[in-house]
C-alpha positions as CSV (number, residue, x, y, z in Angstrom):
1,M,-11.7,17.7,-13.3
2,S,-11.8,14.7,-15.6
3,F,-9.0,12.2,-15.7
4,R,-8.0,13.4,-19.2
5,G,-7.8,17.0,-17.9
6,K,-5.6,15.9,-15.1
7,I,-3.3,14.1,-17.5
8,W,-2.8,17.3,-19.6
9,V,-2.1,19.3,-16.5
10,L,0.5,16.8,-15.5
11,V,2.1,16.9,-19.0
12,L,2.2,20.6,-18.8
13,S,3.6,20.9,-15.3
14,G,6.2,18.2,-15.9
15,A,7.4,19.8,-19.1
16,I,7.5,23.3,-17.5
17,A,9.3,21.9,-14.4
18,M,11.8,20.2,-16.6
19,Y,12.5,23.3,-18.6
20,A,12.7,25.4,-15.4
21,V,15.5,23.2,-14.1
22,I,17.6,23.7,-17.2
23,G,17.3,27.5,-17.1
24,G,14.4,28.7,-19.1
25,L,12.6,30.7,-16.4
26,P,11.8,33.8,-18.5
27,I,10.2,31.7,-21.2
28,V,8.4,29.6,-18.5
29,G,6.8,32.8,-17.3
30,S,5.3,33.5,-20.7
31,L,4.2,29.9,-21.0
32,L,2.4,30.0,-17.7
33,T,0.6,33.2,-18.8
34,T,-0.4,31.4,-22.1
35,Q,-1.5,28.4,-20.1
36,A,-3.7,30.5,-17.9
37,Q,-5.5,31.8,-21.0
38,Q,-6.2,28.3,-22.3
39,P,-9.0,25.9,-21.2
40,V,-7.4,23.2,-19.0
41,N,-9.3,20.5,-20.8
42,D,-8.4,21.6,-24.3
43,P,-5.9,18.9,-25.4
44,G,-4.8,20.8,-28.5
45,A,-3.9,23.9,-26.5
46,Q,-2.0,21.9,-23.9
47,L,-0.1,20.0,-26.5
48,R,0.9,23.3,-28.2
49,I,2.4,24.6,-25.0
50,V,4.3,21.3,-24.4
51,E,5.6,21.4,-28.0
52,S,6.8,25.0,-27.4
53,V,8.7,23.9,-24.3
54,L,10.3,21.1,-26.2
55,Q,11.3,23.4,-29.0
56,H,13.1,25.7,-26.6
57,I,14.9,22.8,-25.1
58,Q,16.1,21.6,-28.5
59,N,17.0,25.1,-29.8
60,D,18.1,27.1,-26.8
61,Y,19.6,24.7,-24.2
62,V,23.3,25.3,-23.7
63,D,24.3,21.8,-24.7
64,E,22.8,19.5,-27.3
65,P,20.1,17.7,-25.3
66,N,19.6,14.0,-25.2
67,M,16.0,14.0,-26.2
68,E,15.5,10.3,-25.3
69,K,16.5,11.1,-21.7
70,V,14.2,14.1,-21.7
71,R,11.3,11.9,-22.9
72,V,12.0,9.1,-20.3
73,G,12.3,11.7,-17.6
74,A,9.0,13.3,-18.5
75,L,7.3,9.9,-18.7
76,R,8.6,8.9,-15.2
77,G,7.4,12.3,-13.9
78,L,3.9,11.7,-15.3
79,A,3.6,8.4,-13.5
80,S,4.9,9.8,-10.2
81,G,2.0,12.3,-10.3
82,L,-0.7,9.7,-10.4
83,D,-0.4,7.2,-7.6
84,P,2.2,4.8,-6.0
85,Y,1.1,1.9,-8.1
86,S,1.4,3.4,-11.6
87,S,4.8,3.4,-13.1
88,Y,6.7,4.0,-16.3
89,L,8.6,0.8,-17.3
90,T,11.7,0.8,-19.4
91,P,11.8,-1.7,-22.4
92,E,13.8,-4.1,-20.2
93,Q,11.2,-3.8,-17.4
94,V,8.4,-4.4,-19.8
95,K,10.0,-7.7,-20.9
96,E,10.5,-8.7,-17.3
97,F,6.9,-7.8,-16.4
98,Q,5.5,-9.8,-19.4
99,A,7.7,-12.8,-18.4
100,G,6.1,-12.9,-14.9
101,G,7.6,-10.0,-13.1
102,F,9.9,-11.0,-10.3
103,A,9.0,-14.7,-10.4
104,G,12.0,-16.8,-9.7
105,R,13.7,-14.0,-7.7
106,S,13.5,-13.7,-3.9
107,G,12.6,-10.6,-1.9
108,I,12.0,-9.5,1.6
109,G,8.3,-10.5,1.9
110,A,7.0,-7.1,3.0
111,E,3.9,-5.3,1.7
112,L,5.0,-1.9,0.3
113,S,3.5,1.4,-0.8
114,Q,4.8,5.0,-1.1
115,V,4.1,7.9,1.2
116,S,5.5,11.4,0.4
117,G,7.6,9.7,-2.3
118,Y,9.4,7.3,0.0
119,V,9.0,3.5,0.2
120,Y,6.7,2.7,3.1
121,I,6.3,-0.6,4.9
122,I,2.6,-1.4,5.2
123,S,3.2,-4.7,6.8
124,A,6.2,-7.1,7.5
125,P,4.3,-10.4,7.9
126,K,5.2,-12.9,10.6
127,G,8.2,-15.1,9.5
128,S,9.1,-13.0,6.5
129,P,12.7,-12.0,5.7
130,A,11.8,-8.4,6.5
131,E,10.4,-9.3,9.9
132,K,13.3,-11.5,10.7
133,G,15.7,-8.7,9.8
134,G,14.0,-6.3,12.1
135,I,11.7,-4.3,9.6
136,K,8.4,-3.2,11.1
137,S,5.1,-1.9,9.9
138,G,5.3,1.8,9.5
139,D,9.0,1.9,8.7
140,V,10.1,4.3,5.9
141,I,12.8,3.0,3.6
142,E,15.0,5.9,2.6
143,Y,17.7,4.1,0.8
144,I,18.0,0.6,-0.8
145,D,21.6,-0.4,-1.3
146,G,22.5,3.3,-1.4
147,K,19.8,4.2,-3.9
148,A,17.4,6.9,-2.7
149,T,13.8,5.7,-2.8
150,R,12.4,9.1,-3.4
151,D,14.1,9.1,-6.8
152,I,12.5,5.9,-8.0
153,S,9.1,4.4,-8.6
154,L,7.6,1.7,-6.4
155,Y,8.1,-0.8,-9.2
156,D,11.8,0.2,-9.3
157,A,12.0,-0.3,-5.5
158,R,10.5,-3.8,-5.8
159,Q,13.0,-4.6,-8.5
160,L,15.9,-3.4,-6.2
161,L,14.6,-5.5,-3.3
162,A,14.4,-8.7,-5.5
163,G,17.5,-10.8,-5.9
164,D,19.0,-14.2,-5.3
165,A,17.9,-16.2,-2.3
166,G,20.5,-15.7,0.5
167,S,21.8,-12.4,-0.8
168,V,21.7,-9.4,1.4
169,V,20.0,-6.0,0.8
170,S,20.9,-3.0,2.9
171,L,18.0,-0.7,3.9
172,R,18.4,2.7,5.5
173,V,15.3,2.9,7.7
174,L,13.5,5.9,9.3
175,R,11.3,4.9,12.2
176,S,9.2,7.0,14.5
177,G,10.9,7.7,17.8
178,E,14.3,6.3,16.8
179,K,17.4,7.4,15.0
180,P,17.9,6.5,11.4
181,Q,19.4,3.0,11.1
182,T,20.7,0.7,8.5
183,I,19.2,-2.8,8.5
184,K,20.5,-5.7,6.4
185,V,17.9,-8.2,5.3
186,T,18.7,-11.5,3.8
187,R,16.5,-12.2,0.8
188,G,14.5,-15.4,0.7
189,T,11.4,-17.2,-0.4
190,F,8.5,-16.8,2.0
191,K,5.0,-18.1,2.6
192,A,3.0,-16.5,5.5
193,P,1.9,-19.0,8.1
194,S,-1.7,-20.3,8.2
195,A,-4.3,-18.7,10.4
196,E,-4.1,-19.4,14.1
197,S,-7.0,-19.9,16.4
198,R,-7.9,-20.3,20.1
199,I,-10.9,-19.9,22.4
200,E,-11.1,-17.2,25.0
201,G,-13.3,-17.8,28.1
202,G,-14.9,-20.9,26.5
203,K,-17.2,-18.9,24.3
204,I,-15.3,-16.6,22.0
205,G,-13.2,-18.0,19.2
206,I,-10.3,-15.8,18.0
207,I,-8.8,-16.3,14.6
208,K,-5.6,-14.6,13.9
209,V,-5.2,-14.2,10.1
210,N,-1.7,-13.9,8.7
211,S,-2.4,-13.8,5.0
212,L,-5.2,-13.6,2.5
213,D,-3.3,-15.1,-0.4
214,T,-4.9,-17.7,-2.6
215,G,-6.1,-20.7,-0.5
216,E,-6.2,-18.9,2.8
217,A,-10.0,-18.6,2.9
218,A,-10.3,-22.4,3.0
219,D,-8.0,-22.6,6.0
220,I,-9.9,-19.9,7.8
221,R,-13.1,-21.8,7.1
222,S,-11.5,-24.9,8.6
223,Q,-10.4,-22.9,11.7
224,L,-13.9,-21.5,12.0
225,T,-15.5,-24.9,11.9
226,S,-13.1,-26.3,14.5
227,L,-13.8,-23.4,16.9
228,T,-17.6,-23.9,16.6
229,K,-17.2,-27.6,17.3
230,Q,-15.2,-26.6,20.5
231,G,-18.2,-24.5,21.6
232,A,-17.3,-21.1,20.4
233,Q,-20.4,-18.9,20.1
234,K,-18.8,-15.7,19.0
235,I,-15.9,-14.9,16.8
236,I,-13.1,-12.3,16.7
237,L,-11.4,-12.1,13.3
238,D,-8.0,-10.5,13.7
239,L,-6.9,-8.8,10.5
240,R,-4.2,-6.6,12.0
241,G,-1.1,-6.5,9.9
242,V,-2.7,-8.4,7.0
243,A,-1.9,-6.6,3.7
244,G,-1.9,-7.7,0.1
245,G,-3.9,-10.8,-1.0
246,T,-6.6,-11.1,-3.7
247,L,-10.0,-9.7,-4.0
248,E,-11.4,-13.2,-4.5
249,E,-9.8,-14.4,-1.2
250,G,-11.1,-11.3,0.7
251,T,-14.7,-11.8,-0.5
252,A,-14.5,-15.6,0.2
253,V,-13.6,-14.9,3.8
254,A,-16.4,-12.3,4.1
255,N,-18.8,-14.8,2.7
256,L,-18.1,-17.2,5.6
257,F,-19.9,-14.7,7.8
258,I,-22.3,-12.9,5.4
259,K,-24.8,-15.1,3.6
260,D,-26.5,-12.6,1.2
261,G,-26.1,-9.2,-0.5
262,D,-23.0,-7.5,-1.9
263,L,-19.6,-8.1,-0.5
264,A,-17.4,-5.8,-2.6
265,K,-17.2,-3.8,-5.8
266,V,-14.6,-2.8,-8.3
267,V,-14.9,0.8,-9.6
268,G,-13.3,2.2,-12.8
269,R,-13.1,5.6,-14.4
270,E,-15.6,8.2,-13.1
271,G,-16.5,6.0,-10.2
272,K,-18.4,3.5,-12.4
273,V,-18.9,0.1,-11.0
274,T,-17.3,-2.5,-13.3
275,R,-17.8,-5.6,-11.1
276,T,-19.9,-6.5,-8.1
277,V,-19.2,-9.6,-5.9
278,S,-22.2,-10.9,-4.0
279,A,-22.5,-13.5,-1.3
280,D,-23.3,-17.1,-2.0
281,P,-25.7,-18.4,0.8
282,S,-24.3,-21.9,0.5
283,K,-20.8,-20.7,1.6
284,A,-21.8,-19.0,4.8
285,V,-20.8,-21.1,7.9
286,F,-21.2,-18.8,10.9
287,D,-24.1,-16.5,11.8
288,G,-23.2,-15.7,15.5
289,E,-21.9,-12.4,16.8
290,M,-18.5,-11.3,15.6
291,A,-16.0,-8.5,15.5
292,V,-13.1,-7.6,13.3
293,L,-9.8,-6.2,14.5
294,T,-7.9,-3.7,12.1
295,S,-4.7,-1.7,12.2
296,L,-2.8,0.7,10.0
297,G,-1.1,-2.4,8.6
298,T,-4.5,-3.8,7.4
299,A,-4.7,-3.4,3.6
300,G,-5.9,-4.9,0.4
301,A,-8.0,-8.1,0.7
302,A,-8.3,-7.6,4.5
303,E,-10.0,-4.3,3.8
304,V,-12.5,-6.1,1.7
305,V,-13.4,-8.3,4.7
306,A,-13.5,-5.4,7.2
307,A,-15.6,-3.2,4.9
308,A,-18.1,-5.9,4.2
309,V,-18.5,-6.7,7.9
310,G,-18.9,-3.1,8.8
311,E,-21.2,-1.8,6.1
312,R,-23.4,-4.9,6.2
313,K,-23.8,-4.3,10.0
314,R,-22.6,-7.9,10.5
315,G,-20.3,-6.9,13.4
316,E,-18.1,-4.2,14.9
317,V,-14.9,-3.2,13.2
318,I,-12.5,-2.4,16.1
319,G,-9.1,-0.8,16.0
320,E,-7.5,1.7,13.6
321,R,-8.3,3.1,10.2
322,T,-6.8,0.7,7.7
323,F,-4.0,1.8,5.3
324,G,-6.1,2.1,2.1
325,S,-5.0,0.1,-1.0
326,G,-6.5,-2.5,-3.4
327,T,-6.1,-1.5,-7.0
328,D,-5.7,-3.2,-10.4
329,Q,-3.1,-2.2,-12.9
330,K,-2.8,-2.8,-16.7
331,L,0.3,-2.6,-18.8
332,F,0.1,-0.3,-21.9
333,T,3.1,-0.8,-24.2
334,M,4.5,1.9,-26.4
335,S,6.3,1.9,-29.8
336,S,9.6,2.7,-28.0
337,G,9.4,-0.7,-26.2
338,G,8.7,0.9,-22.9
339,G,5.3,0.9,-21.2
340,Y,3.0,2.4,-18.7
341,L,1.7,0.3,-15.8
342,L,-1.5,2.3,-15.0
343,T,-4.0,1.9,-12.2
344,V,-7.3,1.1,-14.1
345,A,-9.6,0.1,-11.2
346,K,-10.0,0.3,-7.4
347,W,-11.4,-2.2,-5.0
348,A,-14.3,-0.8,-3.0
349,S,-16.8,-1.6,-0.2
350,P,-20.3,-2.9,-0.8
351,S,-21.5,0.7,-1.1
352,G,-18.9,1.5,-3.7
353,T,-16.5,3.5,-1.6
354,P,-12.9,2.8,-2.8
355,F,-10.3,1.9,-0.2
356,F,-7.6,3.9,-2.0
357,G,-8.3,7.6,-1.8
358,E,-6.8,11.1,-2.2
359,D,-5.8,11.6,1.4
360,R,-5.6,9.9,4.8
361,N,-9.1,10.9,5.7
362,S,-10.6,9.3,2.7
363,M,-8.5,6.1,2.5
364,G,-9.0,2.7,4.0
365,V,-11.8,1.5,6.2
366,K,-12.8,3.5,9.2
367,P,-13.5,1.4,12.3
368,S,-16.9,1.6,14.0
369,I,-15.1,1.6,17.3
370,E,-11.7,3.3,17.1
371,V,-9.0,2.0,19.4
372,K,-5.6,3.2,18.5
373,R,-2.4,1.8,19.9
374,P,-0.1,4.5,21.2
375,D,2.9,3.2,19.2
376,T,1.2,3.2,15.8
377,P,3.0,5.6,13.5
378,E,0.9,7.7,11.0
379,P,1.9,7.7,7.3
380,L,1.7,11.5,7.4
381,D,4.7,11.6,9.7
382,V,7.1,10.7,6.9
383,E,8.1,14.2,6.1
384,D,8.5,14.9,9.8
385,L,10.9,11.9,10.1
386,V,13.0,13.2,7.2
387,D,13.0,16.8,8.5
388,Q,14.1,15.6,11.9
389,Q,17.0,13.7,10.4
390,N,18.1,16.8,8.5
391,K,17.9,18.9,11.7
392,D,20.0,16.4,13.6
393,G,22.7,16.5,10.9
394,Q,22.5,12.8,10.1
395,N,24.6,11.7,7.1
396,P,22.2,9.9,4.8
397,Q,24.9,7.4,3.8
398,A,26.2,6.8,7.3
399,T,25.5,3.6,9.2
400,P,24.8,4.4,12.9
401,T,26.1,2.1,15.6
402,P,23.3,-0.5,16.2
403,A,21.6,0.0,19.6
404,P,22.0,-2.9,22.0
405,K,19.2,-5.4,21.8
406,T,16.7,-5.2,24.5
407,K,13.8,-7.5,25.5
408,P,10.5,-6.5,23.8
409,V,8.2,-4.5,25.9
410,V,5.1,-6.4,26.7
411,T,2.0,-4.2,26.6
412,E,-1.7,-4.9,27.0
413,D,-3.5,-5.6,23.7
414,I,-6.1,-2.8,24.1
415,Q,-7.8,-3.6,20.8
416,L,-8.4,-7.2,21.6
417,K,-9.5,-6.3,25.0
418,K,-12.1,-3.9,23.6
419,A,-13.4,-6.6,21.2
420,L,-13.8,-9.0,24.1
421,E,-15.7,-6.4,26.0
422,V,-18.0,-5.6,23.0
423,L,-18.8,-9.3,22.7
424,G,-19.6,-9.5,26.3
425,E,-16.6,-11.4,27.6
426,K,-14.5,-10.2,30.5
427,P,-11.0,-10.2,29.0
428,A,-8.2,-12.2,30.5
429,A,-4.7,-10.9,30.5
430,S,-4.5,-10.2,26.8
431,K,-1.0,-9.4,25.9
432,A,0.8,-8.2,22.8
433,V,4.4,-7.8,22.1
434,G,5.1,-4.1,21.4
């Protein structure tokens, strides 16, 4: 089905669902019959059905309807049926977005998405307010200061999380294997630490990347040069927990290891490639063996690097399938003053495969050697977490008594261990704090 066809289906289903809620079920039945007789991709037919629903709302609803609220509700519903990153913005939000979004306001420093309608933490970077407050990758945020996240867009959630530096936001968190809990996070400005590096066994250099924001590629290049001067002959690039960043930074990092050919693509409507980023031979600095480590918390620019290394057969991608993100949005304003922030393009691998897909099996970058940590939660578990809470009779607004703090369990870093084995180095006691 074409994108235009999907839009009309969404318009129809949103209008019918809205009318069903207010009590027009007999009429909805006839409308559904009419819809079934009309071609899905016929805009005129679909519009006539929607107009009929609106007429019934206006003429037959028990009270005089507020048509502006009906319109805004329908517009929000349309956006929610597209993807987590598309949103309807109110006139006030449009002005805020055009003025620089949340610039000048502090947040919690976490990378967010939505899964099953709930706010999902892709990554809580090291040193961020979220990480300091106890938020972890894979957490599901059910409420933000008492506001249910399933009732709002991702843009709305980001707006709620933003505030004055030093102010506190209360988050009700669902976490796999634990009871629901309320975590208070102090908002603040945050810049992820620079990449860290070390040499294992005198031959293998390990670079732990913490961010791929603008300027980080230059720092990684510096770390890489330093490691080779120290005698490193092979490199492990650790991209676990790295989400966000820019396409330019991701391709710049990939170019450090790949000297020719395509590094990434951007695809638009109908899968057409709108941009191709190719390697610059003069910017490649390391041609030895390498491996890349990925996790569920790897997303965005880090996926650009992992996909380039994997598809170009430059090295093994070891770990877990990445989260699957990397999109471009564009604001389309309307005469009402509101606007639609629509996804207009997706980042993709050198072969043109987008990282953001329809389901978990088509999203992200699949590792060439899968090594999954036993404590990694799957995004598909969100509904199970909510269902379990309901079965346990948890009060959504209640704040459970915090569990006593215990020392973190130290477990073996099985992903790093595998990478060292692949590169021919007997691993030392590689540890990770679980």
